[in-house]
N, C-alpha and C positions, 0 to 999 in steps of 0.2 A: 422553600428556608431550610427543611430538615434535611437536602441534599448538601446545604453547605457545612450544616454542623458536622455531617457524616463527614466531609472532605477536610474541614478543619480535625477533627478528629485522627484521622488518619495520619495529615501533616504531623499533629503533636506526639503520636506514635512514633512516628518516625524521626521527628525531632529530641523526642526522650523527653520530654515534658511529663511530668509526674511519674518518669522512671528513670532507668538508667540512661543516659545519652547514646543515642545511636553510634555506631562508628562507621566509618566509610565502606569498612570490607562488610558489614552486614547484609543480610537480603533488604533488596528495596518492597518487592511485592508484599503486601501487609497481609493477605488471607491465606488461608490452608485451602490446599489443594488436593486434590487426586487424579492421579495419572496412570490410566490404563490401557496397554494396547491388546487389542483382541486377535484371537488365534487367526482371525483372518487378516490380520495388519491394521485395522483401523484403530486409530488413536483416539482414547476417549479422556478429556479434562472436564473434571467436575469442581466446580469453586462455587460454596454454598457462601451466602452472607446475608446479613440482616436487610429483606427486602420483602415486608410480608406479601405473601401472593402473589409475587413477579418473578418471573424466570426470562432469561434471554437465551434463545437456541440458535445457535451459528452452527452451520455446517462451512467449512472451509477446505475448499477442494484447492490442492496445491498445485493448481496450473492458470494460467494464464496467457498472453499473448506472446510470452514468453517460448513456451511450448508448440508453438505453431512453426515447424522447423521446415516443412514440405513444400517447395516451391506453388504458388497459385494458390496456397490453402489458409493465408492469414484471415484472422477474424472469427476462428470459431470458438474459441474462448467464449468472448463475448457474444456469440450467437446463442451457446446453451444456456447464458444466463437468462435469454428470452426463452427460449425451447424450455425449459425444466417445468415452466408455470401452464404448459401443454397437459400436464397430469399423465395419467396411467388411466388402463382399462379399466381397474377397479375405481380410481376417482380421477375420472375426467377433468380438465381444466375447469370448466365451470364449477364442476361439483366440489374440485376442492375450493376455489375462490369462495362459494357460497359456505362453505364449513370453515374456512377462515374466518369471514366477516362474522359468523354467528357468534363465532368465539371472542370476538374483538380482539382479533390479533393483528399483529403489525407485521406482515410479511413482505419482503425485498429483497434484492440481491444487488452487487456490483461486480466489476472486473475490472483488473489493471494487468500490469504486466505479468506478476508473478502470484497471482491470487483470482479464485472466481469464489464469492462467499455469498452464501445463502442465509438471510437471518431474518428473525421472528422474535417477537417480546409476547409473553402469552401469560396466563394465569396459571397458577400451581396447577390446579385441579384440572386445567386442560392439556397438562404436559404428555400424558400418555397419548393422546388421541394424536397431540402435535406429530409426537415421535412415530407412531402408525403411518401417518401421511408423509414426513418425511421420508423416512426409512422405503416406503415405498416407489416414491419418485425418483429417489436414486438408484433403487435396482430394478425397477421397471416400467422407466419413462418410455412413452409410447406415442409414436405421432406418424400419421401418414404424409404421403409426397407432398399432396396439395397444401397439408397445415405447414410442411417445410418451408416450402415454397412463398406460400403467406408471410411466414415470419422472417424468411430471407427479402422478402421487398420490406417490410419493417424496416430491419438492418439497413438496406439501401437508403432509405428515405433518413434514417439515422445519420448515416453518414454523410448526407446531403446538407441536412440540417447544419451538422457539425463544421461544414465550410464556411456558413456563414458568420462565424469566432475567429477572430484575427489569431487568439490565443491557440486554436487548434491549428491553423495553417503554420503558426510559427514552430509549435511542439513536432507536428508532421516533419516539417524541412528540418528542424535539427535532427532527429533519430537518422531519418533518410541520409543526413550529410554525415552524421557523427559515427555511424556503424559501416562496415562493409559486409561482414559476413553473420554477425552473432543476429537473433531475432528480434532483439532490440530495436532493430531498424527501422520495425513499422509499429504503429500506435495501435492501442489496444482495439478500438475498431475493425483495425486491418488496412492493408494496400485497396487504394479506391478499384483498381482491377478485379482485387479479387473479389470484393464485396459486391460487382457488380455480375461476376459469375456465378456468386453462391448458389442462385436457384437450382444450378444444374447438379449440383454437389449432394444429391440426396445420399447416396449410398455411402460417402465418404463420412458425411455426418453420423451416421452409425458408428463406423470405425471410430472416431475420433471418441464418442459417449464409449464405446465399449474398451478403449485403450485407458483412458483416465479417470472417467468416475467409477474407481476400483476403491475399494477399503483402503490400500496400502496406502493411498494418495489424498485420503481425507483426513482432517482433524475435525470430531465432534467436540465441540465446548459448549458447556452447560451452566449458567451461572445465575445464583440467586436462591430462591427460597425453595432447596431443596437437602435432602438428606441423601449423602454420596453412595450408601450401600443399596437400596431401594431402586434408587435412580438406575445405578450401574446394571440392575437385575432387569430394567426395563429395559435399557440399553442391547443388553445381551440378547434379550428374549424379541426385539425386533430389527437387529442390525447382524445377527450371527451366521445366517444364512447367505449374506452378501458374498459371494465369490470374488476370491483372489483374481488379480489378471493385470494389473499393472503393467504398463510397458512404457518404459522411460524414453524421452525424448532425445531426439538425438540432435542436440543443440549446439551448433558450430561453434568453435573457438574465433574469436575476434580477435583478429592479427594487432600485434602493438603498433599504435598509433606513431609515428615519429616526425610528421609534418603539421603545420597547422593548417585546420580548414575553415572556408569563409560561402554563405551562401547568401543567398538573397530571395525574397519572394516577396509575390504582391498579393494583396486582399484584394478580392473585389467590392469593395465597400470603403467607408470610410473609418480611419482610424488613427489615431496618433502612432509613429513609430515604436515600435516594440523590438526587443533585443535580448537573446540571449547568447551568454558566453560560458560555455560548458565544456568542463574535463572530465578525461575518463578517471573513474574511478575503482576501488577495491571491490570485490563482491563481498555479499554479508559473511562476517565471521565475528561473533560475539564478543570476543576473547581479543579482537585486530585492535591495537593501541591507535595505528595510523588512521582506521577506518573512526574509532572513535574521536580522534583528534579533529578529524575532519566535520565531523558535528558539530563540535565545540568552535571552531574554526568559521565556518557558516554564520553562526548567530554573533559573535566577534567581531567578524570583519564585516557583516552585512545586514544584520539583523536590525533591529529599531532601536538598540540602545549604542550603535553602532556609529563612529564619527562621520563615515560617509553617508550614512542614511539622516544623520540630522545635517548635515551639510547640504547636500542634493534633495531631499523630501522636505524637510521641515524649514530649514532658514532659507536657503535660495530659490527652493522650490520650482529646479529645474526638469524634474521627473515626477510624474504620477504615482510612479511608485518604484522600490528597490526591495528585492527580497530574494534570499537564498534557497535553493532546491539542494540540499544536502544530505537528503535521508539515502537510506541503505538499499541496496537491492541483492537479488538470490545472487545473481552472477558479476561480474562486472559492468557495472554501468558509467553515469552519467551524474558530475557535480555541477550543478548549474548556477549561475546569476541572472536575474529576469529583470529588465526593467523597462518602464515606459517613457519616453522623452519627448517632453512637451515640445520642443522647437526641433524641426530635422537638422537644421544648421547646426544644431548643439552636439548631435549624435556622436562625432569624434572626439569632441574633450569629455563627455560624459564616459565613453569608453575606456580614454586615456586615465578618468579619475578610479576606475575600478581597477585597471593594470598597477597604478599605483599603489592601491590599498594592499594589492596581491604581493606586490614586493614589498611593501613596508611588512607585512607577517613572514615575509620570506627572509627577511633581512636583521627583526628584531621580536626577540618572543614578547607575547603579551604582556600586559601589566597581572601580577600574580591576584592582585584582589579582584581584578576584573573576571580573571578565568574562573574564580571560585565562586564570584556572583551567579555567571552563566552556568556554571555545573548546578548551582544550586536550583536556578530556575527552573532546568529542563527536569531536575528529579522533582521538585514538587508542582510542575505543570503534570506529571504523569502522574502524582500522588492524587492532584486535585480532581484527576477526571477519573476516578474509582468511586465513585460514591452511588451509582445505580447499578445493575445487572447489567443494562444497556452501554452504559458508559466503561464498563470495565471489559466485557466482551469487546466493545468498539475499539479499545486501546490495545487488544492483545491478537487481531486477528492476522495483521498483517505480521506482525514477529513470527507466529505459530505459521503462517505460511511459508516465510523465508527460511524458518531455524526449525520448524516439526516439533518442538516441544518446549515446556513451561521455562526448563532452567536456562534459557537462551535470555530470557529478560532479567535475572540477576546476575547474570554474566555481563551482560552489554552494559548496565547499568555501573558492574564494578569497574569495568574496563575505563569508561567515564572517568571513575574516582581517580583511576591511576594515572591519567592524563597529565602531563607537565607543561609549561609554559614552552619548554624545549620541542616536545612531541608535537606541538602545534606548529612551530617554525618548520619543523623539518617535514612535517604535513603538508605543508602550503610549499615546501620547495620541490616535492618529489610528486605530489598529485596536481598542483597549480601549475604544472611547468607548460612553456608554450609550446610544446611541440605534440603534446596532447590536447590543444585547446581545439573548439569548433566554434564560431561564430555565426550567428543566423540573424537575421534582419528582416522585418516585414514592416513594409509601410502599404497604405492604403491609394487608393486613385486619387 
């Protein structure tokens, strides 16, 4: 219950209840923060907030599957999500796990195309010990070839398990079809043949770690019951010896797509037909009005309050789901519409419904009142997700990975506020263009 009161208080502050009414140009992020870059390039962001005894500790590596540019070596960003729990000579994996368990710490990690993130929730009393453990494994990760091969085998098993999901088959086919040269062409787990060969790449794995797990490429985010100055002193104590050495990846530029693409894949199991309709989109820039307009366009055209959602999902019940994927990516990526159609005979008709919706937004600006409502919903959804240290860090980590600093948060929401109805229409014309489209269909046996 207390979390809801905190969230409502944040919304009240933003709305100006009991204070001056907030203007659209004001900052949206409600907490004070301290951002520091150490001499070795490590970015440290400290956000004190009311959360008695609880701290969220996020180590954000600005490397994901995007950075795997060398042919035959995809999947290593995700692989290191596994290997980092193998520990160091000082604190081997079993010792690390036992210490985390004894502290009641919730330690985990995830990888995507643009980020590898290691996250914990701990008590304030255990913060220094956690900092010692985390700084040690980031600087001194150690594993022998046998352990490497064991973990590579586990990753192969994870890849094979992924093939049992029609959604994964759809995503894998979509990326491989939509991209020719850019590393977004493969999924986070990597190409199947690369995962198969991974156990032979022990020496390469050490090179990957040495290039990317460097302080210039990491953001340390600490949120909760902390005092910034003493916490920063601890960070300097444990991380200042970490040596620079980041080597930027040579990510190839994707050539402009000039014709529509189409692919089909068979799922080796039973599933209703699922379809993705994707368009090439701009890379992340927090000030880019077109990108901000696209984010709004996704909700306006295909969100749960859209006309097509009401028609196909709620009223006619022709599709199991319909959802937009219009989020930003570090480099030019994809904005996609996903749907699962209940009757394969209805696939073409549903596809045409989606195209008609796009054409509507390309020729007619959205209703001003509805545009305002969608803007408000996006802002307040963000604010409602800032009620605990873990939720704050969880809402910030991806933006920090693709943007690098806290200022991108306020700049991105300021750009959303500036978007006009005409901007949305213009974005629909330029981004959701036929020649930038890739359509993928997956059907079961």
